[in-house]
Chimera marker file (.cmm) of the C-alpha trace (Angstrom):
<marker_set name="trace">
<marker id="1" x="11.412" y="15.877" z="-0.674" r="1" g="1" b="0" radius="0.5"/>
<marker id="2" x="8.688" y="13.139" z="-0.092" r="1" g="1" b="0" radius="0.5"/>
<marker id="3" x="9.536" y="9.993" z="1.254" r="1" g="1" b="0" radius="0.5"/>
<marker id="4" x="7.149" y="6.872" z="1.687" r="1" g="1" b="0" radius="0.5"/>
<marker id="5" x="8.197" y="4.317" z="4.294" r="1" g="1" b="0" radius="0.5"/>
<marker id="6" x="6.663" y="0.822" z="4.069" r="1" g="1" b="0" radius="0.5"/>
<marker id="7" x="6.758" y="-1.829" z="7.329" r="1" g="1" b="0" radius="0.5"/>
<marker id="8" x="4.991" y="-4.674" z="8.505" r="1" g="1" b="0" radius="0.5"/>
<marker id="9" x="6.535" y="-7.211" z="6.229" r="1" g="1" b="0" radius="0.5"/>
<marker id="10" x="7.637" y="-10.634" z="6.879" r="1" g="1" b="0" radius="0.5"/>
<marker id="11" x="7.093" y="-14.323" z="6.560" r="1" g="1" b="0" radius="0.5"/>
<marker id="12" x="3.872" y="-15.954" z="7.620" r="1" g="1" b="0" radius="0.5"/>
<marker id="13" x="2.276" y="-19.411" z="7.267" r="1" g="1" b="0" radius="0.5"/>
<marker id="14" x="-0.753" y="-19.740" z="5.004" r="1" g="1" b="0" radius="0.5"/>
<marker id="15" x="-4.137" y="-18.478" z="6.460" r="1" g="1" b="0" radius="0.5"/>
<marker id="16" x="-2.135" y="-16.310" z="8.398" r="1" g="1" b="0" radius="0.5"/>
<marker id="17" x="-2.258" y="-12.294" z="8.699" r="1" g="1" b="0" radius="0.5"/>
<marker id="18" x="0.184" y="-9.370" z="8.512" r="1" g="1" b="0" radius="0.5"/>
<marker id="19" x="-0.286" y="-5.518" z="8.680" r="1" g="1" b="0" radius="0.5"/>
<marker id="20" x="1.105" y="-3.551" z="6.373" r="1" g="1" b="0" radius="0.5"/>
<marker id="21" x="1.725" y="0.084" z="6.896" r="1" g="1" b="0" radius="0.5"/>
<marker id="22" x="3.210" y="3.156" z="5.081" r="1" g="1" b="0" radius="0.5"/>
<marker id="23" x="4.064" y="6.277" z="6.472" r="1" g="1" b="0" radius="0.5"/>
<marker id="24" x="4.461" y="9.885" z="4.195" r="1" g="1" b="0" radius="0.5"/>
<marker id="25" x="7.122" y="12.557" z="5.031" r="1" g="1" b="0" radius="0.5"/>
<marker id="26" x="8.171" y="15.860" z="3.959" r="1" g="1" b="0" radius="0.5"/>
<marker id="27" x="6.549" y="18.388" z="2.057" r="1" g="1" b="0" radius="0.5"/>
<marker id="28" x="3.153" y="17.163" z="2.057" r="1" g="1" b="0" radius="0.5"/>
<marker id="29" x="0.498" y="19.882" z="1.459" r="1" g="1" b="0" radius="0.5"/>
<marker id="30" x="-1.908" y="16.733" z="0.711" r="1" g="1" b="0" radius="0.5"/>
<marker id="31" x="-2.442" y="13.294" z="0.074" r="1" g="1" b="0" radius="0.5"/>
<marker id="32" x="-5.256" y="12.145" z="-2.444" r="1" g="1" b="0" radius="0.5"/>
<marker id="33" x="-5.082" y="8.639" z="-3.603" r="1" g="1" b="0" radius="0.5"/>
<marker id="34" x="-2.996" y="6.346" z="-1.204" r="1" g="1" b="0" radius="0.5"/>
<marker id="35" x="-2.771" y="2.419" z="-2.810" r="1" g="1" b="0" radius="0.5"/>
<marker id="36" x="-0.892" y="-0.668" z="-2.724" r="1" g="1" b="0" radius="0.5"/>
<marker id="37" x="0.467" y="-2.880" z="-5.354" r="1" g="1" b="0" radius="0.5"/>
<marker id="38" x="2.526" y="-5.738" z="-5.109" r="1" g="1" b="0" radius="0.5"/>
<marker id="39" x="5.333" y="-7.584" z="-7.550" r="1" g="1" b="0" radius="0.5"/>
<marker id="40" x="5.935" y="-11.572" z="-7.479" r="1" g="1" b="0" radius="0.5"/>
<marker id="41" x="9.176" y="-12.719" z="-8.803" r="1" g="1" b="0" radius="0.5"/>
<marker id="42" x="9.095" y="-13.025" z="-12.386" r="1" g="1" b="0" radius="0.5"/>
<marker id="43" x="6.183" y="-11.017" z="-12.639" r="1" g="1" b="0" radius="0.5"/>
<marker id="44" x="4.795" y="-7.668" z="-13.473" r="1" g="1" b="0" radius="0.5"/>
<marker id="45" x="3.816" y="-5.347" z="-10.826" r="1" g="1" b="0" radius="0.5"/>
<marker id="46" x="0.087" y="-5.375" z="-10.139" r="1" g="1" b="0" radius="0.5"/>
<marker id="47" x="-2.523" y="-3.335" z="-8.305" r="1" g="1" b="0" radius="0.5"/>
<marker id="48" x="-3.473" y="-4.766" z="-4.857" r="1" g="1" b="0" radius="0.5"/>
<marker id="49" x="-5.808" y="-1.876" z="-3.779" r="1" g="1" b="0" radius="0.5"/>
<marker id="50" x="-6.679" y="1.522" z="-3.634" r="1" g="1" b="0" radius="0.5"/>
<marker id="51" x="-8.275" y="4.522" z="-1.524" r="1" g="1" b="0" radius="0.5"/>
<marker id="52" x="-9.287" y="8.161" z="-2.353" r="1" g="1" b="0" radius="0.5"/>
<marker id="53" x="-8.969" y="10.652" z="-0.469" r="1" g="1" b="0" radius="0.5"/>
<marker id="54" x="-12.643" y="10.889" z="-0.199" r="1" g="1" b="0" radius="0.5"/>
<marker id="55" x="-12.480" y="7.326" z="0.671" r="1" g="1" b="0" radius="0.5"/>
<marker id="56" x="-13.215" y="5.429" z="-2.290" r="1" g="1" b="0" radius="0.5"/>
<marker id="57" x="-11.658" y="2.162" z="-2.313" r="1" g="1" b="0" radius="0.5"/>
<marker id="58" x="-11.315" y="-0.833" z="-5.150" r="1" g="1" b="0" radius="0.5"/>
<marker id="59" x="-9.409" y="-3.925" z="-4.775" r="1" g="1" b="0" radius="0.5"/>
<marker id="60" x="-8.144" y="-6.657" z="-6.768" r="1" g="1" b="0" radius="0.5"/>
<marker id="61" x="-10.384" y="-9.776" z="-7.148" r="1" g="1" b="0" radius="0.5"/>
<marker id="62" x="-7.732" y="-11.465" z="-5.639" r="1" g="1" b="0" radius="0.5"/>
<marker id="63" x="-7.809" y="-10.020" z="-2.475" r="1" g="1" b="0" radius="0.5"/>
<marker id="64" x="-11.272" y="-8.771" z="-2.359" r="1" g="1" b="0" radius="0.5"/>
<marker id="65" x="-12.406" y="-10.139" z="1.056" r="1" g="1" b="0" radius="0.5"/>
<marker id="66" x="-9.112" y="-10.810" z="2.383" r="1" g="1" b="0" radius="0.5"/>
<marker id="67" x="-7.376" y="-7.365" z="2.354" r="1" g="1" b="0" radius="0.5"/>
<marker id="68" x="-8.913" y="-4.261" z="3.821" r="1" g="1" b="0" radius="0.5"/>
<marker id="69" x="-7.098" y="-0.661" z="2.679" r="1" g="1" b="0" radius="0.5"/>
<marker id="70" x="-7.155" y="1.846" z="5.087" r="1" g="1" b="0" radius="0.5"/>
<marker id="71" x="-6.133" y="5.757" z="5.443" r="1" g="1" b="0" radius="0.5"/>
<marker id="72" x="-5.213" y="7.909" z="8.659" r="1" g="1" b="0" radius="0.5"/>
<marker id="73" x="-4.950" y="11.493" z="7.287" r="1" g="1" b="0" radius="0.5"/>
<marker id="74" x="-3.494" y="12.864" z="10.520" r="1" g="1" b="0" radius="0.5"/>
<marker id="75" x="-0.475" y="10.358" z="9.982" r="1" g="1" b="0" radius="0.5"/>
<marker id="76" x="-0.475" y="10.512" z="6.512" r="1" g="1" b="0" radius="0.5"/>
<marker id="77" x="-0.603" y="6.620" z="6.199" r="1" g="1" b="0" radius="0.5"/>
<marker id="78" x="-1.649" y="3.745" z="4.504" r="1" g="1" b="0" radius="0.5"/>
<marker id="79" x="-2.487" y="0.231" z="6.320" r="1" g="1" b="0" radius="0.5"/>
<marker id="80" x="-3.151" y="-2.987" z="3.928" r="1" g="1" b="0" radius="0.5"/>
<marker id="81" x="-4.587" y="-5.591" z="6.606" r="1" g="1" b="0" radius="0.5"/>
<marker id="82" x="-4.108" y="-8.969" z="4.931" r="1" g="1" b="0" radius="0.5"/>
<marker id="83" x="-5.815" y="-11.818" z="6.180" r="1" g="1" b="0" radius="0.5"/>
<marker id="84" x="-6.417" y="-15.344" z="5.075" r="1" g="1" b="0" radius="0.5"/>
<marker id="85" x="-2.775" y="-15.465" z="3.851" r="1" g="1" b="0" radius="0.5"/>
<marker id="86" x="-2.045" y="-17.792" z="0.260" r="1" g="1" b="0" radius="0.5"/>
<marker id="87" x="1.113" y="-19.103" z="-1.307" r="1" g="1" b="0" radius="0.5"/>
<marker id="88" x="0.315" y="-16.638" z="-4.218" r="1" g="1" b="0" radius="0.5"/>
<marker id="89" x="0.304" y="-13.671" z="-1.985" r="1" g="1" b="0" radius="0.5"/>
<marker id="90" x="3.861" y="-13.559" z="-1.816" r="1" g="1" b="0" radius="0.5"/>
<marker id="91" x="5.516" y="-10.499" z="-3.080" r="1" g="1" b="0" radius="0.5"/>
<marker id="92" x="7.106" y="-7.434" z="-2.811" r="1" g="1" b="0" radius="0.5"/>
<marker id="93" x="4.748" y="-4.977" z="-1.387" r="1" g="1" b="0" radius="0.5"/>
<marker id="94" x="4.881" y="-1.144" z="-2.546" r="1" g="1" b="0" radius="0.5"/>
<marker id="95" x="2.737" y="1.955" z="-1.542" r="1" g="1" b="0" radius="0.5"/>
<marker id="96" x="2.067" y="4.412" z="-3.866" r="1" g="1" b="0" radius="0.5"/>
<marker id="97" x="0.502" y="8.107" z="-2.978" r="1" g="1" b="0" radius="0.5"/>
<marker id="98" x="-0.046" y="10.896" z="-5.127" r="1" g="1" b="0" radius="0.5"/>
<marker id="99" x="1.133" y="14.271" z="-2.687" r="1" g="1" b="0" radius="0.5"/>
<marker id="100" x="0.816" y="17.804" z="-3.231" r="1" g="1" b="0" radius="0.5"/>
<marker id="101" x="3.306" y="19.642" z="-2.004" r="1" g="1" b="0" radius="0.5"/>
<marker id="102" x="1.538" y="22.895" z="-2.244" r="1" g="1" b="0" radius="0.5"/>
<marker id="103" x="-1.434" y="24.765" z="-2.253" r="1" g="1" b="0" radius="0.5"/>
<marker id="104" x="-0.586" y="25.461" z="-6.209" r="1" g="1" b="0" radius="0.5"/>
<marker id="105" x="0.185" y="22.035" z="-6.798" r="1" g="1" b="0" radius="0.5"/>
<marker id="106" x="-3.319" y="21.041" z="-8.282" r="1" g="1" b="0" radius="0.5"/>
<marker id="107" x="-2.488" y="17.250" z="-9.269" r="1" g="1" b="0" radius="0.5"/>
<marker id="108" x="0.105" y="16.176" z="-7.006" r="1" g="1" b="0" radius="0.5"/>
<marker id="109" x="3.052" y="13.789" z="-8.175" r="1" g="1" b="0" radius="0.5"/>
<marker id="110" x="3.229" y="9.946" z="-7.729" r="1" g="1" b="0" radius="0.5"/>
<marker id="111" x="5.886" y="8.607" z="-4.829" r="1" g="1" b="0" radius="0.5"/>
<marker id="112" x="6.777" y="5.194" z="-4.638" r="1" g="1" b="0" radius="0.5"/>
<marker id="113" x="7.943" y="3.119" z="-1.122" r="1" g="1" b="0" radius="0.5"/>
<marker id="114" x="11.126" y="0.977" z="-1.016" r="1" g="1" b="0" radius="0.5"/>
<marker id="115" x="9.390" y="-2.103" z="-0.792" r="1" g="1" b="0" radius="0.5"/>
<marker id="116" x="8.290" y="-4.636" z="1.887" r="1" g="1" b="0" radius="0.5"/>
<marker id="117" x="8.791" y="-8.368" z="1.298" r="1" g="1" b="0" radius="0.5"/>
<marker id="118" x="6.039" y="-10.790" z="2.210" r="1" g="1" b="0" radius="0.5"/>
<marker id="119" x="6.418" y="-14.678" z="2.052" r="1" g="1" b="0" radius="0.5"/>
<marker id="120" x="3.679" y="-16.916" z="2.924" r="1" g="1" b="0" radius="0.5"/>
<marker id="121" x="4.813" y="-20.546" z="3.223" r="1" g="1" b="0" radius="0.5"/>
<marker id="122" x="2.173" y="-23.609" z="2.571" r="1" g="1" b="0" radius="0.5"/>
<link id1="1" id2="2" r="1" g="1" b="0" radius="0.2"/>
<link id1="2" id2="3" r="1" g="1" b="0" radius="0.2"/>
<link id1="3" id2="4" r="1" g="1" b="0" radius="0.2"/>
<link id1="4" id2="5" r="1" g="1" b="0" radius="0.2"/>
<link id1="5" id2="6" r="1" g="1" b="0" radius="0.2"/>
<link id1="6" id2="7" r="1" g="1" b="0" radius="0.2"/>
<link id1="7" id2="8" r="1" g="1" b="0" radius="0.2"/>
<link id1="8" id2="9" r="1" g="1" b="0" radius="0.2"/>
<link id1="9" id2="10" r="1" g="1" b="0" radius="0.2"/>
<link id1="10" id2="11" r="1" g="1" b="0" radius="0.2"/>
<link id1="11" id2="12" r="1" g="1" b="0" radius="0.2"/>
<link id1="12" id2="13" r="1" g="1" b="0" radius="0.2"/>
<link id1="13" id2="14" r="1" g="1" b="0" radius="0.2"/>
<link id1="14" id2="15" r="1" g="1" b="0" radius="0.2"/>
<link id1="15" id2="16" r="1" g="1" b="0" radius="0.2"/>
<link id1="16" id2="17" r="1" g="1" b="0" radius="0.2"/>
<link id1="17" id2="18" r="1" g="1" b="0" radius="0.2"/>
<link id1="18" id2="19" r="1" g="1" b="0" radius="0.2"/>
<link id1="19" id2="20" r="1" g="1" b="0" radius="0.2"/>
<link id1="20" id2="21" r="1" g="1" b="0" radius="0.2"/>
<link id1="21" id2="22" r="1" g="1" b="0" radius="0.2"/>
<link id1="22" id2="23" r="1" g="1" b="0" radius="0.2"/>
<link id1="23" id2="24" r="1" g="1" b="0" radius="0.2"/>
<link id1="24" id2="25" r="1" g="1" b="0" radius="0.2"/>
<link id1="25" id2="26" r="1" g="1" b="0" radius="0.2"/>
<link id1="26" id2="27" r="1" g="1" b="0" radius="0.2"/>
<link id1="27" id2="28" r="1" g="1" b="0" radius="0.2"/>
<link id1="28" id2="29" r="1" g="1" b="0" radius="0.2"/>
<link id1="29" id2="30" r="1" g="1" b="0" radius="0.2"/>
<link id1="30" id2="31" r="1" g="1" b="0" radius="0.2"/>
<link id1="31" id2="32" r="1" g="1" b="0" radius="0.2"/>
<link id1="32" id2="33" r="1" g="1" b="0" radius="0.2"/>
<link id1="33" id2="34" r="1" g="1" b="0" radius="0.2"/>
<link id1="34" id2="35" r="1" g="1" b="0" radius="0.2"/>
<link id1="35" id2="36" r="1" g="1" b="0" radius="0.2"/>
<link id1="36" id2="37" r="1" g="1" b="0" radius="0.2"/>
<link id1="37" id2="38" r="1" g="1" b="0" radius="0.2"/>
<link id1="38" id2="39" r="1" g="1" b="0" radius="0.2"/>
<link id1="39" id2="40" r="1" g="1" b="0" radius="0.2"/>
<link id1="40" id2="41" r="1" g="1" b="0" radius="0.2"/>
<link id1="41" id2="42" r="1" g="1" b="0" radius="0.2"/>
<link id1="42" id2="43" r="1" g="1" b="0" radius="0.2"/>
<link id1="43" id2="44" r="1" g="1" b="0" radius="0.2"/>
<link id1="44" id2="45" r="1" g="1" b="0" radius="0.2"/>
<link id1="45" id2="46" r="1" g="1" b="0" radius="0.2"/>
<link id1="46" id2="47" r="1" g="1" b="0" radius="0.2"/>
<link id1="47" id2="48" r="1" g="1" b="0" radius="0.2"/>
<link id1="48" id2="49" r="1" g="1" b="0" radius="0.2"/>
<link id1="49" id2="50" r="1" g="1" b="0" radius="0.2"/>
<link id1="50" id2="51" r="1" g="1" b="0" radius="0.2"/>
<link id1="51" id2="52" r="1" g="1" b="0" radius="0.2"/>
<link id1="52" id2="53" r="1" g="1" b="0" radius="0.2"/>
<link id1="53" id2="54" r="1" g="1" b="0" radius="0.2"/>
<link id1="54" id2="55" r="1" g="1" b="0" radius="0.2"/>
<link id1="55" id2="56" r="1" g="1" b="0" radius="0.2"/>
<link id1="56" id2="57" r="1" g="1" b="0" radius="0.2"/>
<link id1="57" id2="58" r="1" g="1" b="0" radius="0.2"/>
<link id1="58" id2="59" r="1" g="1" b="0" radius="0.2"/>
<link id1="59" id2="60" r="1" g="1" b="0" radius="0.2"/>
<link id1="60" id2="61" r="1" g="1" b="0" radius="0.2"/>
<link id1="61" id2="62" r="1" g="1" b="0" radius="0.2"/>
<link id1="62" id2="63" r="1" g="1" b="0" radius="0.2"/>
<link id1="63" id2="64" r="1" g="1" b="0" radius="0.2"/>
<link id1="64" id2="65" r="1" g="1" b="0" radius="0.2"/>
<link id1="65" id2="66" r="1" g="1" b="0" radius="0.2"/>
<link id1="66" id2="67" r="1" g="1" b="0" radius="0.2"/>
<link id1="67" id2="68" r="1" g="1" b="0" radius="0.2"/>
<link id1="68" id2="69" r="1" g="1" b="0" radius="0.2"/>
<link id1="69" id2="70" r="1" g="1" b="0" radius="0.2"/>
<link id1="70" id2="71" r="1" g="1" b="0" radius="0.2"/>
<link id1="71" id2="72" r="1" g="1" b="0" radius="0.2"/>
<link id1="72" id2="73" r="1" g="1" b="0" radius="0.2"/>
<link id1="73" id2="74" r="1" g="1" b="0" radius="0.2"/>
<link id1="74" id2="75" r="1" g="1" b="0" radius="0.2"/>
<link id1="75" id2="76" r="1" g="1" b="0" radius="0.2"/>
<link id1="76" id2="77" r="1" g="1" b="0" radius="0.2"/>
<link id1="77" id2="78" r="1" g="1" b="0" radius="0.2"/>
<link id1="78" id2="79" r="1" g="1" b="0" radius="0.2"/>
<link id1="79" id2="80" r="1" g="1" b="0" radius="0.2"/>
<link id1="80" id2="81" r="1" g="1" b="0" radius="0.2"/>
<link id1="81" id2="82" r="1" g="1" b="0" radius="0.2"/>
<link id1="82" id2="83" r="1" g="1" b="0" radius="0.2"/>
<link id1="83" id2="84" r="1" g="1" b="0" radius="0.2"/>
<link id1="84" id2="85" r="1" g="1" b="0" radius="0.2"/>
<link id1="85" id2="86" r="1" g="1" b="0" radius="0.2"/>
<link id1="86" id2="87" r="1" g="1" b="0" radius="0.2"/>
<link id1="87" id2="88" r="1" g="1" b="0" radius="0.2"/>
<link id1="88" id2="89" r="1" g="1" b="0" radius="0.2"/>
<link id1="89" id2="90" r="1" g="1" b="0" radius="0.2"/>
<link id1="90" id2="91" r="1" g="1" b="0" radius="0.2"/>
<link id1="91" id2="92" r="1" g="1" b="0" radius="0.2"/>
<link id1="92" id2="93" r="1" g="1" b="0" radius="0.2"/>
<link id1="93" id2="94" r="1" g="1" b="0" radius="0.2"/>
<link id1="94" id2="95" r="1" g="1" b="0" radius="0.2"/>
<link id1="95" id2="96" r="1" g="1" b="0" radius="0.2"/>
<link id1="96" id2="97" r="1" g="1" b="0" radius="0.2"/>
<link id1="97" id2="98" r="1" g="1" b="0" radius="0.2"/>
<link id1="98" id2="99" r="1" g="1" b="0" radius="0.2"/>
<link id1="99" id2="100" r="1" g="1" b="0" radius="0.2"/>
<link id1="100" id2="101" r="1" g="1" b="0" radius="0.2"/>
<link id1="101" id2="102" r="1" g="1" b="0" radius="0.2"/>
<link id1="102" id2="103" r="1" g="1" b="0" radius="0.2"/>
<link id1="103" id2="104" r="1" g="1" b="0" radius="0.2"/>
<link id1="104" id2="105" r="1" g="1" b="0" radius="0.2"/>
<link id1="105" id2="106" r="1" g="1" b="0" radius="0.2"/>
<link id1="106" id2="107" r="1" g="1" b="0" radius="0.2"/>
<link id1="107" id2="108" r="1" g="1" b="0" radius="0.2"/>
<link id1="108" id2="109" r="1" g="1" b="0" radius="0.2"/>
<link id1="109" id2="110" r="1" g="1" b="0" radius="0.2"/>
<link id1="110" id2="111" r="1" g="1" b="0" radius="0.2"/>
<link id1="111" id2="112" r="1" g="1" b="0" radius="0.2"/>
<link id1="112" id2="113" r="1" g="1" b="0" radius="0.2"/>
<link id1="113" id2="114" r="1" g="1" b="0" radius="0.2"/>
<link id1="114" id2="115" r="1" g="1" b="0" radius="0.2"/>
<link id1="115" id2="116" r="1" g="1" b="0" radius="0.2"/>
<link id1="116" id2="117" r="1" g="1" b="0" radius="0.2"/>
<link id1="117" id2="118" r="1" g="1" b="0" radius="0.2"/>
<link id1="118" id2="119" r="1" g="1" b="0" radius="0.2"/>
<link id1="119" id2="120" r="1" g="1" b="0" radius="0.2"/>
<link id1="120" id2="121" r="1" g="1" b="0" radius="0.2"/>
<link id1="121" id2="122" r="1" g="1" b="0" radius="0.2"/>
</marker_set>
């Protein structure tokens, strides 16, 4: 059984910073893509940033230059450093990972964390 646990959310003033972490545990052979999504009240969940196993990174236009995604494969952990936060960044942030649970599992399955609230006061 695979589990993703996020941490690091909270309340911060506009212009401030937060660092989110998401650690995967359980039956893990390897992790391919890892990503952060967010969902604001009344809105659909949106992709914030992704990082592949090969290190390719992509960001949503709304966070480019302010957010940085990184991963530590030794710890099965993905991070999201969020700087220059704005009120519109307020949302529940979810991590997502595609995880292979065995060598024979060629494509892996997607797993989600429980979400962590980020609130930016203006």
